[in-house]
N, C-alpha and C positions, 0 to 999 in steps of 0.2 A: 898143445898143452899136454903135459905128461899126465898119466893116470893118477899119480899121487896128488898132484896139484888139483886136478878135477875133483877127486874124492874129498880133499880138504875143503875146497870151496863148497861142495855140496853139503858136507857136514856142518859147516858154519851157517849156511843158508837154513838148513833144517833146524838147527839149534836156535837161530834167530826167530823162527816162526813161533816158537813157544814163548811168547813174551810174558805171560803171567806166571806168578809163583803159585804153585799148587799146594803148598803147605804153609801153615801158619808159623810165625816166629815161635821160638822155643818157649818163652815166658810171656804170655799175654797180660799178666798182672803187673808188669813193670815196664813203664814207658821208656825208661832209659835203656833197658835191655833190648826192647824192640828196635829202637832207632840205632843202637850200637850194632845189632845184628844185621839190620837192613838200613844203612845210612841213606839210601836213595828215598826211603819213605820220608825222612825228615826234610830233605831238600825239596821234595814235592809239596809237602805240607807248608813249608816256609813260603814257597812261591805262591801257594793258594792264599795264605794269610796276607801276604803283601798285596795280592791282586784284589781279593774280595773282603778282607778284614775278618775272616772267620778264624778264631784262635786254633792253634795246633791241637790243643787238648780236646776241643769240641769235635774237630775232625776225627781224631783218633778214637774217641769214645763212640762216635757214630759208626765208624768202620768196624770197631770191635763188635758192636751189636749186630750190624748188618751181615758181615761176612767172616768175622774172626780173622781178618787180614789174609784171607785166601782169595787170590786173584781171579780164579775161575769159578767161584761159588755160584751155585744155582739153587732155586727153590726145589723142594722135593717133588717127585712125581705124584700124580693123583691116580688112584686105582678104582675101577668100578667093581663091585662085588669082592673087593679085596685082592683081586688078582689080574684084572684086565687093565693094562696101562692106558691112561687117558691124557697123557701129556703132563706138563709141569703146572704147578699151582699158579704161576705167573711168569712173565717174561723177564723178571728181575735177574740180573747177572752182574758178576764182577765184584770188586771191592766195595763199591757203593750200592750194589743191588739196584741199580737204575733200571727202570722199566723201559721197554723199547720206545714208547711214545715220548716219554720225558727226555730220554737220551737224544732222540731225533730233534726235539725242540731245542735242546742244548747245542747240538751240532749246528743247527740252522742259525740260531741266535749268535753264537760265538764265531762261526765260520771255521771251527776246528774239525774239518772233514776227515782228518786222519786219526781222530781220537778213538781210543778203544777202552771199553769198560774194564778190561783185565790188565790195564796199565795204570799203576798207582798215580802217576803224574796226571793222567787224564781223569781218573776217578776222583781225586781230590779237587781238581779244578771244577768238575761237575758239581760236587758237593758245595764248593764255595759259591758257584753261580746260583745254585738252587737256594741256599741259605741267605745269600745276599738279597735275592728277590723276596724271600719271606720277610726279611727285615724291612725292605722298602714297602711291600704291600700290606703286611700284617702288623708291622711295628714290633716284631720280636727282636730283642737285642741280640747282637751277634754272639755275645757271651752266654746267652741263655740256652744251655745244652738241652734242657728238658723240653722247652717249647719248640726249639728248632727241630728236635727229633720228632716231636708230635706232628709238626707241619710237614716234615720230610716223609713220615710214614703214612699219614692220612691224606697228603696233598694239601695245598693251600686252601682250596675250596672246602674240603672236609674239615680242616682245622677251623676255618672261619665259621662254619656251621656248628662246630662243637661236637663232631662225630666221635671224637676220642673220649668224651666224658662218659659215654655209655659202654666203655670197654675197660673194666677194672684191670685186666691183665696188661693192657697197653699203658695205662697210667703207672703201673708197677715197673714196666720196662723203661719208660721214659725217666722215672726217678732213678733207676739203676744207671742209665746213660749219664744223667746229671752227676751222680756220685762218682762215676768213673772219670768223668771230665775233670772234676775237682782233684781226684787222686792223681791222674796223669799230669795235670798241671803242676801239682806239688812235686811230683817225681822229676819232671823235666826241669823244674827250677833247681832242685837239689843237685842234679848232675850238670847244671849249667848249659842245658840245650836250648833254653828260651830266655 
């Protein structure tokens, strides 16, 4: 094999390793612009909607809140005494900010062993799986972005206990997620994406 071909193969391999997008779409306030800029987002979300019944706008609003559509998003580092690094606040990672344990549960239950949290297709499928289970176990409608987000953030057990009620900041965030889902839905309808 010639040197040029080997170099090209190596470059393609290295480029393929970086599967996540490390920057957010240009305009996070407009769902039509998001899916026009990144059409693979829309195809991933449509697939999740078909499989799990979670509306595209609910998925988009949750991803906006969790990661701002940044594929390799992580929680901030914790510091002792303000300067000594103590690790990250949690194991949350990727578009969906899935925790290690919950992601492992998803992989085991769905058999999707090649799934990656920094791949939009897998992240939306994870969210659909999680929210579908919240619908079945807690009775939360699939279209209820506010309560789906609360169960997603607090875990289904925490939601069932009502842990979110003691967190006014989280109630505000969940209301914002619900408002954004309504906005995204209207925008996607206006540009005929749903």
